[in-house]
N, C-alpha and C positions, 0 to 999 in steps of 0.2 A: 752105542747109546740108543736109548729109546725116547721117542717123543710121546708124551702123554698129557692128559688133562687131570688135574686134581679134582676129584668128585666128592671127597669127604675126608674126615679125620677119624682117628681111632683113639679111644681112651682105654687103657688097660691098667687096672690097679694092681694086678698080680702079673708080674713078668720077670724075665731075667734081669738081674741087677744091672747088667751092662747096658740095658735099654732105658734106665731111669731118666737120663737127661735128654733123651731124644724125642722129638715130635714125630708121630707116625701119621702118614697120610695115605688115603686110598687113591690109587692112580688107575685111570682107564687109558690103555694105549691108544694113540691116535690112529685114525684110518686115513691120514693125509695121503699116504702112498698107495692106497687101495689094498687089495688082498683080503684075507679072512680076518675078521675082528679077533683080537687077542683077549684073553681073560684079564679082568682087573686084578690088581695086586696091591700089597701094602709096601710102602717105601719110607725109610727114615728120611727126614727132611733136613738137608744141609744148606738150604738156600733161603729159608724163610718164606716158603710158598703158602698160598691160601687157596681155599676152594674156588674153582673156576680158572686157576692159572694154568697156562700151557707150560710144561716143564721138560727138562732134559733129565733122564734117569740113567744111571749106570748100574750094572748088575754084577754079581759074583764077587771075586776078591777085590775088585776096584771099588765096590760099594763099601766094603769094610775099611779099606784104606782111606777113603774120604774122611773118615772120623778117627783115623789112627787107632781103630779098634779091631785089630787082627783077629781076636778071639770072640768078638761080639756076634750074636746070631742075626746078622744083617745080610740079606742077599739083594737088596735094591736100595739105592740112595738117590734122592733128588739133588742134583748138583748144579742146576741152573734154572732160571725162569726165562722163558722165551718172550721177548718183546715183540718181535715180528719175524716173518720168514717170507721167502719168495720162491716160487716154483715156475719153471718154464711150462708152457702148455703141453709139451711132449714129454715132460719129466716122468709121468706115470708109465708111459710105454718103455722108457729107458730102464726103469728100475725093475719092472715085473719080468 
């Protein structure tokens, strides 16, 4: 899973019919754990997130499974909204 921040939403009047009922959000991966910043991406919203929310995102086949849409063109899905998190001071050194 990826932790990211919702920074916008997407409106697309022309898209694959399997995406018609889905809300699409722009997500910026979090730099909580340090390292190189990753590129922003679009994710289907399965959690009712809004701009500014810190979210959990799953990618790949799991993203499609979250909507029971095995054949939908989805490669990222927001599956949770983070209320809070806690890190040890040394956590960054442990992960890198």
